[in-house]
mmCIF file of the C-alpha atoms, coordinates in Angstrom:
data_MODEL
# 
_entry.id   MODEL 
# 
loop_
_atom_site.group_PDB 
_atom_site.id 
_atom_site.type_symbol 
_atom_site.label_atom_id 
_atom_site.label_alt_id 
_atom_site.label_comp_id 
_atom_site.label_asym_id 
_atom_site.label_entity_id 
_atom_site.label_seq_id 
_atom_site.pdbx_PDB_ins_code 
_atom_site.Cartn_x 
_atom_site.Cartn_y 
_atom_site.Cartn_z 
_atom_site.occupancy 
_atom_site.B_iso_or_equiv 
_atom_site.pdbx_formal_charge 
_atom_site.auth_seq_id 
_atom_site.auth_comp_id 
_atom_site.auth_asym_id 
_atom_site.auth_atom_id 
_atom_site.pdbx_PDB_model_num 
ATOM 1   C CA . MET A 1 1   ? 15.185  15.333  33.719  1.00 0.00 ? 1   MET A CA 1 
ATOM 2   C CA . PRO A 1 2   ? 12.844  13.476  31.275  1.00 0.00 ? 2   PRO A CA 1 
ATOM 3   C CA . MET A 1 3   ? 14.249  10.422  29.559  1.00 0.00 ? 3   MET A CA 1 
ATOM 4   C CA . HIS A 1 4   ? 14.391  10.226  25.747  1.00 0.00 ? 4   HIS A CA 1 
ATOM 5   C CA . PRO A 1 5   ? 11.684  7.840   24.365  1.00 0.00 ? 5   PRO A CA 1 
ATOM 6   C CA . ALA A 1 6   ? 14.324  5.554   22.909  1.00 0.00 ? 6   ALA A CA 1 
ATOM 7   C CA . GLU A 1 7   ? 16.415  5.339   26.083  1.00 0.00 ? 7   GLU A CA 1 
ATOM 8   C CA . GLU A 1 8   ? 16.043  2.562   28.626  1.00 0.00 ? 8   GLU A CA 1 
ATOM 9   C CA . SER A 1 9   ? 16.451  3.038   32.354  1.00 0.00 ? 9   SER A CA 1 
ATOM 10  C CA . PRO A 1 10  ? 19.041  0.814   34.045  1.00 0.00 ? 10  PRO A CA 1 
ATOM 11  C CA . ALA A 1 11  ? 16.278  -1.073  35.825  1.00 0.00 ? 11  ALA A CA 1 
ATOM 12  C CA . ASP A 1 12  ? 14.398  -1.759  32.623  1.00 0.00 ? 12  ASP A CA 1 
ATOM 13  C CA . ALA A 1 13  ? 17.394  -2.689  30.474  1.00 0.00 ? 13  ALA A CA 1 
ATOM 14  C CA . PRO A 1 14  ? 17.683  -6.333  31.657  1.00 0.00 ? 14  PRO A CA 1 
ATOM 15  C CA . ARG A 1 15  ? 13.945  -6.952  31.359  1.00 0.00 ? 15  ARG A CA 1 
ATOM 16  C CA . ARG A 1 16  ? 12.922  -5.223  28.124  1.00 0.00 ? 16  ARG A CA 1 
ATOM 17  C CA . PRO A 1 17  ? 14.431  -5.779  24.663  1.00 0.00 ? 17  PRO A CA 1 
ATOM 18  C CA . PRO A 1 18  ? 15.834  -2.757  22.786  1.00 0.00 ? 18  PRO A CA 1 
ATOM 19  C CA . VAL A 1 19  ? 13.315  -0.449  21.130  1.00 0.00 ? 19  VAL A CA 1 
ATOM 20  C CA . LEU A 1 20  ? 14.295  -1.568  17.621  1.00 0.00 ? 20  LEU A CA 1 
ATOM 21  C CA . VAL A 1 21  ? 13.681  -5.200  18.522  1.00 0.00 ? 21  VAL A CA 1 
ATOM 22  C CA . ARG A 1 22  ? 10.314  -4.348  20.064  1.00 0.00 ? 22  ARG A CA 1 
ATOM 23  C CA . PHE A 1 23  ? 9.358   -2.377  16.963  1.00 0.00 ? 23  PHE A CA 1 
ATOM 24  C CA . ALA A 1 24  ? 10.334  -5.250  14.634  1.00 0.00 ? 24  ALA A CA 1 
ATOM 25  C CA . LEU A 1 25  ? 8.414   -7.817  16.700  1.00 0.00 ? 25  LEU A CA 1 
ATOM 26  C CA . TRP A 1 26  ? 5.303   -5.643  16.880  1.00 0.00 ? 26  TRP A CA 1 
ATOM 27  C CA . ALA A 1 27  ? 5.522   -4.889  13.143  1.00 0.00 ? 27  ALA A CA 1 
ATOM 28  C CA . PHE A 1 28  ? 5.797   -8.579  12.229  1.00 0.00 ? 28  PHE A CA 1 
ATOM 29  C CA . ALA A 1 29  ? 2.936   -9.586  14.513  1.00 0.00 ? 29  ALA A CA 1 
ATOM 30  C CA . GLY A 1 30  ? 0.855   -6.647  13.288  1.00 0.00 ? 30  GLY A CA 1 
ATOM 31  C CA . VAL A 1 31  ? 1.313   -7.463  9.607   1.00 0.00 ? 31  VAL A CA 1 
ATOM 32  C CA . VAL A 1 32  ? 0.346   -11.102 10.154  1.00 0.00 ? 32  VAL A CA 1 
ATOM 33  C CA . GLY A 1 33  ? -2.625  -10.384 12.409  1.00 0.00 ? 33  GLY A CA 1 
ATOM 34  C CA . LEU A 1 34  ? -4.033  -7.407  10.520  1.00 0.00 ? 34  LEU A CA 1 
ATOM 35  C CA . THR A 1 35  ? -3.625  -9.141  7.158   1.00 0.00 ? 35  THR A CA 1 
ATOM 36  C CA . LEU A 1 36  ? -5.712  -12.044 8.450   1.00 0.00 ? 36  LEU A CA 1 
ATOM 37  C CA . LEU A 1 37  ? -8.374  -9.585  9.593   1.00 0.00 ? 37  LEU A CA 1 
ATOM 38  C CA . TRP A 1 38  ? -8.088  -7.751  6.264   1.00 0.00 ? 38  TRP A CA 1 
ATOM 39  C CA . THR A 1 39  ? -9.063  -10.870 4.322   1.00 0.00 ? 39  THR A CA 1 
ATOM 40  C CA . GLN A 1 40  ? -12.425 -10.772 6.118   1.00 0.00 ? 40  GLN A CA 1 
ATOM 41  C CA . ALA A 1 41  ? -13.020 -7.003  6.194   1.00 0.00 ? 41  ALA A CA 1 
ATOM 42  C CA . SER A 1 42  ? -11.542 -5.945  2.842   1.00 0.00 ? 42  SER A CA 1 
ATOM 43  C CA . PRO A 1 43  ? -14.811 -6.119  0.845   1.00 0.00 ? 43  PRO A CA 1 
ATOM 44  C CA . TRP A 1 44  ? -16.193 -3.282  2.980   1.00 0.00 ? 44  TRP A CA 1 
ATOM 45  C CA . LEU A 1 45  ? -13.004 -1.371  3.812   1.00 0.00 ? 45  LEU A CA 1 
ATOM 46  C CA . SER A 1 46  ? -11.997 -1.314  0.131   1.00 0.00 ? 46  SER A CA 1 
ATOM 47  C CA . TYR A 1 47  ? -15.405 -0.211  -1.145  1.00 0.00 ? 47  TYR A CA 1 
ATOM 48  C CA . PRO A 1 48  ? -14.332 3.488   -1.083  1.00 0.00 ? 48  PRO A CA 1 
ATOM 49  C CA . VAL A 1 49  ? -11.440 2.499   -3.363  1.00 0.00 ? 49  VAL A CA 1 
ATOM 50  C CA . ALA A 1 50  ? -13.978 1.237   -5.895  1.00 0.00 ? 50  ALA A CA 1 
ATOM 51  C CA . ALA A 1 51  ? -15.987 4.449   -5.531  1.00 0.00 ? 51  ALA A CA 1 
ATOM 52  C CA . VAL A 1 52  ? -12.947 6.660   -6.212  1.00 0.00 ? 52  VAL A CA 1 
ATOM 53  C CA . SER A 1 53  ? -11.946 4.397   -9.124  1.00 0.00 ? 53  SER A CA 1 
ATOM 54  C CA . HIS A 1 54  ? -15.455 4.719   -10.576 1.00 0.00 ? 54  HIS A CA 1 
ATOM 55  C CA . VAL A 1 55  ? -15.106 8.497   -10.725 1.00 0.00 ? 55  VAL A CA 1 
ATOM 56  C CA . ALA A 1 56  ? -11.563 8.276   -12.111 1.00 0.00 ? 56  ALA A CA 1 
ATOM 57  C CA . LEU A 1 57  ? -12.547 5.878   -14.898 1.00 0.00 ? 57  LEU A CA 1 
ATOM 58  C CA . GLU A 1 58  ? -15.361 8.124   -16.060 1.00 0.00 ? 58  GLU A CA 1 
ATOM 59  C CA . GLN A 1 59  ? -12.984 11.112  -16.084 1.00 0.00 ? 59  GLN A CA 1 
ATOM 60  C CA . VAL A 1 60  ? -9.885  9.596   -17.718 1.00 0.00 ? 60  VAL A CA 1 
ATOM 61  C CA . ALA A 1 61  ? -11.477 7.038   -20.067 1.00 0.00 ? 61  ALA A CA 1 
ATOM 62  C CA . PRO A 1 62  ? -14.987 8.253   -21.020 1.00 0.00 ? 62  PRO A CA 1 
ATOM 63  C CA . MET A 1 63  ? -14.537 6.900   -24.563 1.00 0.00 ? 63  MET A CA 1 
ATOM 64  C CA . TRP A 1 64  ? -14.139 3.374   -23.181 1.00 0.00 ? 64  TRP A CA 1 
ATOM 65  C CA . VAL A 1 65  ? -16.451 3.227   -20.165 1.00 0.00 ? 65  VAL A CA 1 
ATOM 66  C CA . ARG A 1 66  ? -20.129 2.546   -20.740 1.00 0.00 ? 66  ARG A CA 1 
ATOM 67  C CA . SER A 1 67  ? -21.093 1.842   -17.119 1.00 0.00 ? 67  SER A CA 1 
ATOM 68  C CA . VAL A 1 68  ? -19.541 0.859   -13.792 1.00 0.00 ? 68  VAL A CA 1 
ATOM 69  C CA . HIS A 1 69  ? -21.147 -1.433  -11.216 1.00 0.00 ? 69  HIS A CA 1 
ATOM 70  C CA . LYS A 1 70  ? -19.886 -1.793  -7.655  1.00 0.00 ? 70  LYS A CA 1 
ATOM 71  C CA . ARG A 1 71  ? -20.576 -3.973  -4.673  1.00 0.00 ? 71  ARG A CA 1 
ATOM 72  C CA . PRO A 1 72  ? -18.400 -4.969  -1.693  1.00 0.00 ? 72  PRO A CA 1 
ATOM 73  C CA . GLY A 1 73  ? -15.512 -7.017  -3.019  1.00 0.00 ? 73  GLY A CA 1 
ATOM 74  C CA . LEU A 1 74  ? -16.158 -6.399  -6.725  1.00 0.00 ? 74  LEU A CA 1 
ATOM 75  C CA . ILE A 1 75  ? -16.105 -3.680  -9.380  1.00 0.00 ? 75  ILE A CA 1 
ATOM 76  C CA . GLU A 1 76  ? -17.346 -4.382  -12.916 1.00 0.00 ? 76  GLU A CA 1 
ATOM 77  C CA . VAL A 1 77  ? -16.865 -2.145  -15.927 1.00 0.00 ? 77  VAL A CA 1 
ATOM 78  C CA . ASP A 1 78  ? -18.870 -2.439  -19.163 1.00 0.00 ? 78  ASP A CA 1 
ATOM 79  C CA . THR A 1 79  ? -16.825 -0.979  -22.008 1.00 0.00 ? 79  THR A CA 1 
ATOM 80  C CA . THR A 1 80  ? -17.524 0.181   -25.541 1.00 0.00 ? 80  THR A CA 1 
ATOM 81  C CA . VAL A 1 81  ? -14.428 -1.586  -26.902 1.00 0.00 ? 81  VAL A CA 1 
ATOM 82  C CA . GLU A 1 82  ? -15.213 -4.522  -29.185 1.00 0.00 ? 82  GLU A CA 1 
ATOM 83  C CA . VAL A 1 83  ? -12.999 -7.545  -29.822 1.00 0.00 ? 83  VAL A CA 1 
ATOM 84  C CA . VAL A 1 84  ? -13.479 -10.859 -31.571 1.00 0.00 ? 84  VAL A CA 1 
ATOM 85  C CA . ALA A 1 85  ? -14.855 -13.335 -29.035 1.00 0.00 ? 85  ALA A CA 1 
ATOM 86  C CA . PRO A 1 86  ? -12.896 -16.612 -28.850 1.00 0.00 ? 86  PRO A CA 1 
ATOM 87  C CA . GLN A 1 87  ? -14.545 -19.631 -30.461 1.00 0.00 ? 87  GLN A CA 1 
ATOM 88  C CA . SER A 1 88  ? -17.417 -17.529 -31.792 1.00 0.00 ? 88  SER A CA 1 
ATOM 89  C CA . GLY A 1 89  ? -16.875 -17.807 -35.510 1.00 0.00 ? 89  GLY A CA 1 
ATOM 90  C CA . GLY A 1 90  ? -15.548 -14.279 -35.806 1.00 0.00 ? 90  GLY A CA 1 
ATOM 91  C CA . ARG A 1 91  ? -18.359 -12.582 -33.919 1.00 0.00 ? 91  ARG A CA 1 
ATOM 92  C CA . ARG A 1 92  ? -17.425 -9.493  -31.950 1.00 0.00 ? 92  ARG A CA 1 
ATOM 93  C CA . GLY A 1 93  ? -18.387 -8.590  -28.410 1.00 0.00 ? 93  GLY A CA 1 
ATOM 94  C CA . GLU A 1 94  ? -17.783 -5.745  -25.983 1.00 0.00 ? 94  GLU A CA 1 
ATOM 95  C CA . VAL A 1 95  ? -15.083 -6.192  -23.355 1.00 0.00 ? 95  VAL A CA 1 
ATOM 96  C CA . MET A 1 96  ? -16.200 -6.436  -19.735 1.00 0.00 ? 96  MET A CA 1 
ATOM 97  C CA . LEU A 1 97  ? -13.699 -5.805  -16.933 1.00 0.00 ? 97  LEU A CA 1 
ATOM 98  C CA . ASP A 1 98  ? -13.828 -6.849  -13.282 1.00 0.00 ? 98  ASP A CA 1 
ATOM 99  C CA . ALA A 1 99  ? -11.573 -6.770  -10.233 1.00 0.00 ? 99  ALA A CA 1 
ATOM 100 C CA . ASP A 1 100 ? -11.528 -7.115  -6.463  1.00 0.00 ? 100 ASP A CA 1 
ATOM 101 C CA . PRO A 1 101 ? -10.639 -3.667  -5.031  1.00 0.00 ? 101 PRO A CA 1 
ATOM 102 C CA . GLY A 1 102 ? -9.211  -5.302  -1.904  1.00 0.00 ? 102 GLY A CA 1 
ATOM 103 C CA . ARG A 1 103 ? -6.359  -6.808  -3.922  1.00 0.00 ? 103 ARG A CA 1 
ATOM 104 C CA . TYR A 1 104 ? -4.993  -3.314  -4.526  1.00 0.00 ? 104 TYR A CA 1 
ATOM 105 C CA . ALA A 1 105 ? -5.680  -1.914  -1.054  1.00 0.00 ? 105 ALA A CA 1 
ATOM 106 C CA . PHE A 1 106 ? -3.729  -4.483  0.977   1.00 0.00 ? 106 PHE A CA 1 
ATOM 107 C CA . GLY A 1 107 ? -1.226  -1.776  1.911   1.00 0.00 ? 107 GLY A CA 1 
ATOM 108 C CA . LEU A 1 108 ? -3.692  -0.551  4.538   1.00 0.00 ? 108 LEU A CA 1 
ATOM 109 C CA . PRO A 1 109 ? -2.958  -3.381  7.029   1.00 0.00 ? 109 PRO A CA 1 
ATOM 110 C CA . ILE A 1 110 ? 0.766   -2.790  6.433   1.00 0.00 ? 110 ILE A CA 1 
ATOM 111 C CA . PHE A 1 111 ? 0.334   0.885   7.302   1.00 0.00 ? 111 PHE A CA 1 
ATOM 112 C CA . TRP A 1 112 ? -1.746  0.065   10.381  1.00 0.00 ? 112 TRP A CA 1 
ATOM 113 C CA . ALA A 1 113 ? 0.807   -2.565  11.457  1.00 0.00 ? 113 ALA A CA 1 
ATOM 114 C CA . LEU A 1 114 ? 3.579   0.057   11.403  1.00 0.00 ? 114 LEU A CA 1 
ATOM 115 C CA . LEU A 1 115 ? 1.453   2.385   13.529  1.00 0.00 ? 115 LEU A CA 1 
ATOM 116 C CA . LEU A 1 116 ? 0.765   -0.474  15.929  1.00 0.00 ? 116 LEU A CA 1 
ATOM 117 C CA . ALA A 1 117 ? 4.477   -1.285  16.083  1.00 0.00 ? 117 ALA A CA 1 
ATOM 118 C CA . ALA A 1 118 ? 5.272   2.332   16.978  1.00 0.00 ? 118 ALA A CA 1 
ATOM 119 C CA . TRP A 1 119 ? 2.777   2.159   19.827  1.00 0.00 ? 119 TRP A CA 1 
ATOM 120 C CA . GLY A 1 120 ? 4.131   -1.188  21.013  1.00 0.00 ? 120 GLY A CA 1 
ATOM 121 C CA . ALA A 1 121 ? 7.752   -0.033  20.890  1.00 0.00 ? 121 ALA A CA 1 
ATOM 122 C CA . ALA A 1 122 ? 7.418   3.281   22.696  1.00 0.00 ? 122 ALA A CA 1 
ATOM 123 C CA . ARG A 1 123 ? 3.722   3.843   23.496  1.00 0.00 ? 123 ARG A CA 1 
ATOM 124 C CA . ALA A 1 124 ? 3.731   6.717   20.996  1.00 0.00 ? 124 ALA A CA 1 
ATOM 125 C CA . PRO A 1 125 ? 0.461   8.691   21.182  1.00 0.00 ? 125 PRO A CA 1 
ATOM 126 C CA . GLY A 1 126 ? -1.940  9.724   18.409  1.00 0.00 ? 126 GLY A CA 1 
ATOM 127 C CA . ARG A 1 127 ? -2.307  6.293   16.813  1.00 0.00 ? 127 ARG A CA 1 
ATOM 128 C CA . LEU A 1 128 ? -6.057  6.430   16.090  1.00 0.00 ? 128 LEU A CA 1 
ATOM 129 C CA . GLN A 1 129 ? -5.938  9.828   14.390  1.00 0.00 ? 129 GLN A CA 1 
ATOM 130 C CA . ARG A 1 130 ? -3.040  8.742   12.178  1.00 0.00 ? 130 ARG A CA 1 
ATOM 131 C CA . ALA A 1 131 ? -4.761  5.449   11.364  1.00 0.00 ? 131 ALA A CA 1 
ATOM 132 C CA . LEU A 1 132 ? -7.873  7.247   10.092  1.00 0.00 ? 132 LEU A CA 1 
ATOM 133 C CA . LEU A 1 133 ? -5.904  9.924   8.254   1.00 0.00 ? 133 LEU A CA 1 
ATOM 134 C CA . GLY A 1 134 ? -3.700  7.336   6.567   1.00 0.00 ? 134 GLY A CA 1 
ATOM 135 C CA . TYR A 1 135 ? -6.765  5.364   5.491   1.00 0.00 ? 135 TYR A CA 1 
ATOM 136 C CA . VAL A 1 136 ? -8.135  8.450   3.712   1.00 0.00 ? 136 VAL A CA 1 
ATOM 137 C CA . LEU A 1 137 ? -4.804  9.522   2.199   1.00 0.00 ? 137 LEU A CA 1 
ATOM 138 C CA . LEU A 1 138 ? -4.106  6.044   0.806   1.00 0.00 ? 138 LEU A CA 1 
ATOM 139 C CA . LEU A 1 139 ? -7.413  5.915   -1.089  1.00 0.00 ? 139 LEU A CA 1 
ATOM 140 C CA . PRO A 1 140 ? -6.210  7.845   -4.176  1.00 0.00 ? 140 PRO A CA 1 
ATOM 141 C CA . VAL A 1 141 ? -3.081  5.696   -4.424  1.00 0.00 ? 141 VAL A CA 1 
ATOM 142 C CA . GLN A 1 142 ? -5.088  2.485   -4.137  1.00 0.00 ? 142 GLN A CA 1 
ATOM 143 C CA . ALA A 1 143 ? -7.609  3.767   -6.683  1.00 0.00 ? 143 ALA A CA 1 
ATOM 144 C CA . PHE A 1 144 ? -4.748  4.502   -9.088  1.00 0.00 ? 144 PHE A CA 1 
ATOM 145 C CA . SER A 1 145 ? -3.563  0.896   -8.761  1.00 0.00 ? 145 SER A CA 1 
ATOM 146 C CA . LEU A 1 146 ? -7.070  -0.445  -9.362  1.00 0.00 ? 146 LEU A CA 1 
ATOM 147 C CA . VAL A 1 147 ? -7.690  1.811   -12.377 1.00 0.00 ? 147 VAL A CA 1 
ATOM 148 C CA . MET A 1 148 ? -4.364  0.832   -13.932 1.00 0.00 ? 148 MET A CA 1 
ATOM 149 C CA . TYR A 1 149 ? -5.175  -2.849  -13.474 1.00 0.00 ? 149 TYR A CA 1 
ATOM 150 C CA . LEU A 1 150 ? -8.563  -2.442  -15.154 1.00 0.00 ? 150 LEU A CA 1 
ATOM 151 C CA . LEU A 1 151 ? -7.133  -0.422  -18.035 1.00 0.00 ? 151 LEU A CA 1 
ATOM 152 C CA . MET A 1 152 ? -4.385  -2.993  -18.506 1.00 0.00 ? 152 MET A CA 1 
ATOM 153 C CA . GLN A 1 153 ? -7.057  -5.677  -18.712 1.00 0.00 ? 153 GLN A CA 1 
ATOM 154 C CA . LEU A 1 154 ? -8.690  -3.693  -21.502 1.00 0.00 ? 154 LEU A CA 1 
ATOM 155 C CA . VAL A 1 155 ? -5.441  -3.130  -23.364 1.00 0.00 ? 155 VAL A CA 1 
ATOM 156 C CA . GLY A 1 156 ? -4.559  -6.812  -23.056 1.00 0.00 ? 156 GLY A CA 1 
ATOM 157 C CA . ALA A 1 157 ? -7.995  -7.900  -24.315 1.00 0.00 ? 157 ALA A CA 1 
ATOM 158 C CA . THR A 1 158 ? -7.366  -6.034  -27.562 1.00 0.00 ? 158 THR A CA 1 
ATOM 159 C CA . GLY A 1 159 ? -3.834  -7.347  -27.946 1.00 0.00 ? 159 GLY A CA 1 
ATOM 160 C CA . LEU A 1 160 ? -2.432  -3.797  -27.718 1.00 0.00 ? 160 LEU A CA 1 
ATOM 161 C CA . ASP A 1 161 ? -4.461  -2.863  -30.796 1.00 0.00 ? 161 ASP A CA 1 
ATOM 162 C CA . VAL A 1 162 ? -4.478  0.948   -30.956 1.00 0.00 ? 162 VAL A CA 1 
ATOM 163 C CA . ARG A 1 163 ? -7.180  0.869   -33.655 1.00 0.00 ? 163 ARG A CA 1 
ATOM 164 C CA . ALA A 1 164 ? -9.603  -1.031  -31.458 1.00 0.00 ? 164 ALA A CA 1 
ATOM 165 C CA . LEU A 1 165 ? -8.776  1.254   -28.530 1.00 0.00 ? 165 LEU A CA 1 
ATOM 166 C CA . ARG A 1 166 ? -8.961  4.415   -30.695 1.00 0.00 ? 166 ARG A CA 1 
ATOM 167 C CA . VAL A 1 167 ? -5.878  5.954   -29.055 1.00 0.00 ? 167 VAL A CA 1 
ATOM 168 C CA . GLU A 1 168 ? -2.262  6.733   -29.907 1.00 0.00 ? 168 GLU A CA 1 
ATOM 169 C CA . GLN A 1 169 ? 0.603   4.320   -29.296 1.00 0.00 ? 169 GLN A CA 1 
ATOM 170 C CA . TRP A 1 170 ? 2.098   6.501   -26.549 1.00 0.00 ? 170 TRP A CA 1 
ATOM 171 C CA . GLN A 1 171 ? -1.175  6.302   -24.609 1.00 0.00 ? 171 GLN A CA 1 
ATOM 172 C CA . VAL A 1 172 ? -1.043  2.505   -24.631 1.00 0.00 ? 172 VAL A CA 1 
ATOM 173 C CA . GLU A 1 173 ? 2.576   2.612   -23.480 1.00 0.00 ? 173 GLU A CA 1 
ATOM 174 C CA . ALA A 1 174 ? 1.596   5.014   -20.677 1.00 0.00 ? 174 ALA A CA 1 
ATOM 175 C CA . ILE A 1 175 ? -1.026  2.520   -19.475 1.00 0.00 ? 175 ILE A CA 1 
ATOM 176 C CA . VAL A 1 176 ? 1.535   -0.304  -19.493 1.00 0.00 ? 176 VAL A CA 1 
ATOM 177 C CA . TYR A 1 177 ? 3.978   1.826   -17.494 1.00 0.00 ? 177 TYR A CA 1 
ATOM 178 C CA . GLY A 1 178 ? 1.231   2.986   -15.118 1.00 0.00 ? 178 GLY A CA 1 
ATOM 179 C CA . TYR A 1 179 ? 0.240   -0.646  -14.565 1.00 0.00 ? 179 TYR A CA 1 
ATOM 180 C CA . GLN A 1 180 ? 3.800   -1.596  -13.630 1.00 0.00 ? 180 GLN A CA 1 
ATOM 181 C CA . VAL A 1 181 ? 4.061   1.230   -11.120 1.00 0.00 ? 181 VAL A CA 1 
ATOM 182 C CA . GLY A 1 182 ? 0.511   1.052   -9.784  1.00 0.00 ? 182 GLY A CA 1 
ATOM 183 C CA . VAL A 1 183 ? 0.231   -2.711  -9.395  1.00 0.00 ? 183 VAL A CA 1 
ATOM 184 C CA . LEU A 1 184 ? 3.784   -3.909  -8.828  1.00 0.00 ? 184 LEU A CA 1 
ATOM 185 C CA . VAL A 1 185 ? 5.288   -1.044  -6.776  1.00 0.00 ? 185 VAL A CA 1 
ATOM 186 C CA . LEU A 1 186 ? 2.790   1.267   -5.076  1.00 0.00 ? 186 LEU A CA 1 
ATOM 187 C CA . PRO A 1 187 ? 0.694   -1.249  -3.078  1.00 0.00 ? 187 PRO A CA 1 
ATOM 188 C CA . THR A 1 188 ? 3.632   -2.071  -0.795  1.00 0.00 ? 188 THR A CA 1 
ATOM 189 C CA . LEU A 1 189 ? 5.685   1.120   -1.102  1.00 0.00 ? 189 LEU A CA 1 
ATOM 190 C CA . ALA A 1 190 ? 2.870   3.631   -0.483  1.00 0.00 ? 190 ALA A CA 1 
ATOM 191 C CA . PRO A 1 191 ? 1.933   2.451   3.061   1.00 0.00 ? 191 PRO A CA 1 
ATOM 192 C CA . VAL A 1 192 ? 5.568   2.611   4.186   1.00 0.00 ? 192 VAL A CA 1 
ATOM 193 C CA . LEU A 1 193 ? 6.011   6.119   2.763   1.00 0.00 ? 193 LEU A CA 1 
ATOM 194 C CA . MET A 1 194 ? 2.702   7.181   4.298   1.00 0.00 ? 194 MET A CA 1 
ATOM 195 C CA . TRP A 1 195 ? 3.827   5.905   7.699   1.00 0.00 ? 195 TRP A CA 1 
ATOM 196 C CA . LEU A 1 196 ? 7.138   7.770   7.404   1.00 0.00 ? 196 LEU A CA 1 
ATOM 197 C CA . LEU A 1 197 ? 5.209   10.934  6.521   1.00 0.00 ? 197 LEU A CA 1 
ATOM 198 C CA . LEU A 1 198 ? 2.671   10.724  9.337   1.00 0.00 ? 198 LEU A CA 1 
ATOM 199 C CA . ASP A 1 199 ? 4.971   9.215   11.963  1.00 0.00 ? 199 ASP A CA 1 
ATOM 200 C CA . ARG A 1 200 ? 8.234   10.985  11.115  1.00 0.00 ? 200 ARG A CA 1 
ATOM 201 C CA . LYS A 1 201 ? 8.729   12.268  14.685  1.00 0.00 ? 201 LYS A CA 1 
ATOM 202 C CA . PHE A 1 202 ? 8.594   8.735   16.084  1.00 0.00 ? 202 PHE A CA 1 
ATOM 203 C CA . PHE A 1 203 ? 10.873  7.493   13.298  1.00 0.00 ? 203 PHE A CA 1 
ATOM 204 C CA . THR A 1 204 ? 13.438  10.228  13.955  1.00 0.00 ? 204 THR A CA 1 
ATOM 205 C CA . ASP A 1 205 ? 13.289  10.288  17.762  1.00 0.00 ? 205 ASP A CA 1 
ATOM 206 C CA . VAL A 1 206 ? 12.938  6.570   18.401  1.00 0.00 ? 206 VAL A CA 1 
ATOM 207 C CA . ILE A 1 207 ? 13.987  4.427   15.427  1.00 0.00 ? 207 ILE A CA 1 
ATOM 208 C CA . VAL A 1 208 ? 16.924  6.538   14.238  1.00 0.00 ? 208 VAL A CA 1 
ATOM 209 C CA . HIS A 1 209 ? 18.002  7.323   17.815  1.00 0.00 ? 209 HIS A CA 1 
ATOM 210 C CA . GLY A 1 210 ? 17.754  3.652   18.799  1.00 0.00 ? 210 GLY A CA 1 
ATOM 211 C CA . TRP A 1 211 ? 19.753  2.619   15.754  1.00 0.00 ? 211 TRP A CA 1 
ATOM 212 C CA . LYS A 1 212 ? 22.493  5.107   16.638  1.00 0.00 ? 212 LYS A CA 1 
ATOM 213 C CA . GLN A 1 213 ? 22.532  3.827   20.219  1.00 0.00 ? 213 GLN A CA 1 
ATOM 214 C CA . SER A 1 214 ? 22.950  0.241   19.028  1.00 0.00 ? 214 SER A CA 1 
ATOM 215 C CA . LEU A 1 215 ? 25.869  1.270   16.815  1.00 0.00 ? 215 LEU A CA 1 
ATOM 216 C CA . GLN A 1 216 ? 27.489  3.082   19.714  1.00 0.00 ? 216 GLN A CA 1 
ATOM 217 C CA . ALA A 1 217 ? 27.031  0.054   21.966  1.00 0.00 ? 217 ALA A CA 1 
ATOM 218 C CA . LYS A 1 218 ? 28.791  -2.150  19.394  1.00 0.00 ? 218 LYS A CA 1 
ATOM 219 C CA . ARG A 1 219 ? 31.657  0.282   19.032  1.00 0.00 ? 219 ARG A CA 1 
ATOM 220 C CA . ARG A 1 220 ? 32.415  0.575   22.759  1.00 0.00 ? 220 ARG A CA 1 
ATOM 221 C CA . PRO A 1 221 ? 33.815  -2.996  23.248  1.00 0.00 ? 221 PRO A CA 1 
ATOM 222 C CA . ALA A 1 222 ? 35.924  -2.622  20.106  1.00 0.00 ? 222 ALA A CA 1 
ATOM 223 C CA . ALA A 1 223 ? 37.266  0.702   21.360  1.00 0.00 ? 223 ALA A CA 1 
ATOM 224 C CA . ARG A 1 224 ? 38.116  -0.801  24.773  1.00 0.00 ? 224 ARG A CA 1 
ATOM 225 C CA . GLU A 1 225 ? 39.887  -3.744  23.162  1.00 0.00 ? 225 GLU A CA 1 
ATOM 226 C CA . SER A 1 226 ? 41.812  -1.381  20.961  1.00 0.00 ? 226 SER A CA 1 
ATOM 227 C CA . ALA A 1 227 ? 42.797  0.766   23.971  1.00 0.00 ? 227 ALA A CA 1 
ATOM 228 C CA . GLY A 1 228 ? 43.759  -2.288  25.995  1.00 0.00 ? 228 GLY A CA 1 
ATOM 229 C CA . GLY A 1 229 ? 45.916  -3.627  23.202  1.00 0.00 ? 229 GLY A CA 1 
# 
């Protein structure tokens, strides 16, 4: 009879930590190690984020975007919005935006670390396919975060001036709200949700099952003490 992935054989129990502990250790080590690697590889791995953001900016803000320039580790946007340049005697200049796409794609090593932890905890198969699929599926989310950051830069440069931006007040408020969600929430939440989506069988069969087993193991001594008393 095959053993459930989360169960331990009697011979293995003294030598191997519980599956939840193994998963947590692998996840911690994976986040640290992959984040260090990410700092070196992000200019190239995040370049597709800049490419998707380029297309999005030209579609959602054509009245503001004059041109977009990209290279690994940097996206620059020339805008048509004019503001008074500081210490220029009242002269006006066009706003230029820039950002590092890797700053808004750091959820990728978190996602990969969770996949690595699943493999380390229970040798779950299909890691490479999920890693590549997750990379592609996270691109739109990361591009949203980058676009919201750039648009918030533009809004901030005008001091929330709807006349300079040539939009309605509700549109400025939508950008502020989108910035809060896209920059402060999604970069860390999206990779976890993506992992739960792509690895839900492992999560259900191993993590949830292991958690239930640990609860049952804690309840047994209390039940015996209660029966003995």
